[in-house]
N, C-alpha and C positions, 0 to 999 in steps of 0.2 A: 262527274267525268273529269279525268285528267288527261293532259296531252303531253307527249314526249316528242320532240322534234329530232329527226335524223338529219344532220347537217352535211349535205353533199352538194353544195352549190346549186346548180340548176336542176339537180335531181333530188333535192331535199324533199322530205315528206313527213307528215305527222303520224304518230301512233296514238289513237284514241283509246282510252282505257276506262271502263266503267260498266255498270249493269244496264242491260236492256238496250244496248246501242244498236243492235240489228233492227230495232224498231224505230230508229231515228235516221230516216233517209236524208234529212237535211245535212247530216254530217258527211255522208259519202257521195251523194249525188253530184256535188261540184267537181268530183274527180273522174266522173264518167266521160266527160266531154260531150260531144253532140252525136256520137254514133250509137250503134246497138250494143247491148250488154249481154254476154253469154256467161251463165253461171256454171262453173265446174265444181262438182261436189261428189259425194259417194252415197251408197245405198243405206248407210246408217244415218248420216246427217240429213239427207234430203227429206225424209218423212218428218223430221223434227223442225227444220228451219228454212227449207227452200221456199215455202209459201210466204213466210214472213218477209224474206228478202225480196221475193218477186213483188210483193205488194208495195214495198218501199221503192223499188226501182221503177215501178209504174210503167209508163210507155217506153222507157229505155230497155226494159227486159225484152229479149228476143227469143232465147231458148236456153235449155239447160242440158248439160252432159253429166249423167249420173254414172260414176265408175264403181266397180266393186271395191269394198273396203279392204284395207290391208297393205302391208309393205310389198307383197307380191305384185301389186298393181303398178308399182313404181318402175316401169320399164319403158324402153323406147317404143315398143308396140302400142302402149297406151297413149303416148304422145302422138303417134301416127293416127290413132283413132280420133284425137282432138283435131288434128290437121284435116282429116277427112270430113269431119262435121263442119268445120269452118269453110273448107273449099266448096263443099256441096251447097252450103248456104250462101255462097258468094259474099262472105264477110270481108270487108276491106280494112284499110289501115286506121279507120276511125273506130273500129271495134274495141271494146274493153272486155277482158276476161275477169270474172269475179271468182276468186278461189275461196270457196266456202267449205271448210273442213280442217283436218289436222295437217301435220307436216307433210304427209305424203301428197295430199291434194294440192297444198301450196307449192311444193317443189315441182310437181308435174305441170300444174297450170302456169307457174312462173316460167318454166323452161319452154313450154309451148308459146307463151306470149313473147318470150325473148327471140324466138326463131321463126314464128309465123310472119310472113311478109317482112322478114328481117327486123321485126319488133313492133308489137302493139301494146297498148296500156293494159295493166292489170292491177287489181285491188286484192289485198289479203283480208279475209275474214276468218281468222283462226278459231277453231272450236275446241281445241285441246289445250291443256295447260302448257305442254311442251312447245306447241306452236306459238302460243301467245308470248312466252318469255324468250323464245329463241329462234325457231326456224322461220317464222314469218317476218323477222326483222333482219335487214342487212343484205338482202338481194341474192342470197345463194339459192340457185334453182338447179334441178337436175334429176337424173334417174340412176338406178343401180344397174350393175352388170354382174353376170355370174362370177366374174373374177374380182369384183371389188365394189364396195358401196360408194355411191355418189361419184363415180368416175367419169360420168358424162354430164355436162351441165354448163351453166353460164352464170356470171354475175349480172343480175338484172333487177333493178329496184322497182318496187311497187309504187303506185301513186299515193296510197295511204294504207294504214293497217287499222282495222276495227276490231279491237280486243274486247268483246262482250263477256265480262266475267260471269254473268248469269248463266250462260250456256254451259259452263263447267259443271253445273249441278247435274247435268244429264250423263256425265262420264262415269264409267265403271271405276271402282276404287283402284284397280290395277293401273288404269290410265293416269289417275291423279298421282299415284306414287311415282310412276315413270316420269311424269312432268316435274315432280319435285326434285328429281336427280339433276335436271338442268338448272333448276332454281338454286340448289345448293352449290352447283359449280361456280356461280358468280361470286358467292362468298369465299370459296376456296381460292379463286385465282387472284382476287384483288380487294376483297372487302371483308375482313375478319369480323367486324362488328355486325355486318349483315348475317354472316354465318352463325354468330352467337345468337342473334335475334331469331333466326330460323329454328335453331335447336331448342330455344326456349318457348317457341310458339308452335311446336309441331302438331299439337292436337287441334288447335284452331285452323291451321293450314290444311290438314288432312280432312277436316270437316267443312272446308271451303267457306269459313266464316268471312263475310263480305269484306269488311275493312282489312282484315289480315291478308286475304288473297289479293285484293286490289293493290295493297302496299307492296307485296312481293313482286307482282307483275310489273309495277311501275319501276321499282329499283332495278330489276333485271333489264328492262327496256332502256333505262337510263345508262346502265353500265355498258350494254352492248352498243347502243347508239354512239356513245363516246368513243368506243374502240373502232367501230366501223368508220366514223368520221375521220379518224387518223389513218386508217389502213383498210380501204374498201375491199381490195382484192387479195388480201392475206399475204402481203409481201413481208410482213413483220409482226407487229404486236397483235394483229387479229388472230394469229395462230394460237394465242393463249386460250381462246374460246374452245379449243379442241382438247382441253383437259379430259383425260379418260377416253377420248374418241379413238386413238390409235389402237388401243386394246379392244375397245367396244366394237369398232367396225369389224375387226377380225372375228370377234365372237358372232356378230350378226351374219357375216358371210359364211363362216364355217358351219354354223348350225342351220342355215337356211333362213332367208329373210322372212320375218314375221313370227318365227318361233319365240324369239325374245323381242320385246318392244325396244325401240331405240334407247329410251331412257333407262330401261333395265340394264341394257348392255353398257351404257355409259356409267351407271352406278358401279357395276363390277369393275369397269375400266378405271374409274377414279380411285378405287381402293387399291387396284394393282399399281397405279401410278404413285400413290402414296407409299406403297411397299417398296417400290423401286427407288423412290426418293430417299427413303430411310436407309436402304442398302448402300446408296451412294454417299451416305453421311450428311445429306442435306437436311432432311426432315427428322425431327426428334421422334423417338419411339412413342412418346406420349401423344404427340400430335397425330401420328399415323394411327394409333389405337383409337383416338377420339374420333377421327374421320370415319373409321369403320363403325364405331359405336353409334354415332349419330345416324348414319345411313341405315344401318341394320336394325337397331333397337328403337330409335326415335321415330323413324319413318317406315320401318317394316320392309326394307328393300332386301332383295337377294344380292349378296355381295361376293359370294364365292363363285368363280367362273365355272362353266361346265367342265366336267371331268374328262370328257371324251375328245377334247381338242388337244392334239399333240403339240409339243414345242415346235416341231418342224412346221406344222400348219400355221401356228402363230407367226413364226419368222417369215414364212413365205408370204402370207397375207399382209403383214405389216410392212414388209420391204416394198410391196407394190402399192401401198396406200398412197393417195394423192399428195400426202404431206411429206413423203420421203424425198430426199434430194441426193442425187448422184449415188444412188444405191444405199444410202445410209438412212436408217429409220430416225425420224425426228420425234422426240417425245416432249410433252408438256409436263414438267415435273415441279415439285413444290420445295421451296426453301423453308417455308412455314405456312400455316393456314393464312391465306390472304396474300401470298407472295409466290406467284408462279413464274417459271422461266422456261424458255425453249432450250432443249439440250439434244445434241445429235451425235454423241459419241459415247454410247453406253457399252461397257465391257460385256461380252457375251455371257460370261460366267454369272454376272449379277442379274442380267436380264433373264437368263434361264432359271435362276433361283426364284425370281418373282413369278415366272410362268408356271412353275411347278409347286409353288407354295399355296397352301390353303384351298386347293381345288376341291369343290364339293360336287355333289351329284346334280344332274339336270333335274329340275322340278317339272 
């Protein structure tokens, strides 16, 4: 097991990384406190891991909320369902929510914890690669709205994160590839050597080889933790973690939540960001081509965005994205592989060229 610490003063917490950690209650029981524990999970994860977690929680376990799987569940109505469960059970401020699932479960449970009784404890037990390397770390919680992804939420840190790499073996290949998009993002924004390592170890990573995947998860968590420690609420450098997300969130919203996995949309978005960076004269044509090649060929990702989203749809959705400022779309773009910067003044002609270039068919 390896531990990465997120340094946020009195809200600091550890990320535990390793195999079979869900079976090691001694790791996470100290973070429960003295109240009751409620597990929030979904109907895919519950049959696989709920009993295992319940047995480790022991007498702390009180109840479980099992949600439908999928991005469509990530709504304010689902959060209201959690509130209702907690209120009916007379759960007080000593209660701890345990988020057992992927990014959707973590975001929903975290937001419920942030707002129930104005804040109760919660733990993250991410069961997808994407959640282990990204969404479970850093305290972003929230839900989607029909007009935009993640537009309602709060910054609220967990007590700890338990990243059990062994559970990744139960994931469909599609989920593994989607998670690898977020892994590759860390190499692109600030760690070119890591990007090179990922490209050279693609087969081992896609096969979830134990040492390789644990190394990748650790590096991603270290990179994100360092950024979050400098900028918890995304006033500056943390925005770099959104490489590909401005385009990707527009794709998810336009096509309907859940039709494309978040990581799939981010993969398309990162290739679009590389294309726009190249058109601005920042990124070399060689680097832009390499990014597309690694994502598409080495990791088997869909990199051409859906053909049925109009330029107007993109512009409307991106201008209302939570990262926009004063009506201007903010982009995370690349000067080189491993060198990302925030840019907020892209000429419409260049942006529209990127939006219309290389658009493939929806799969």
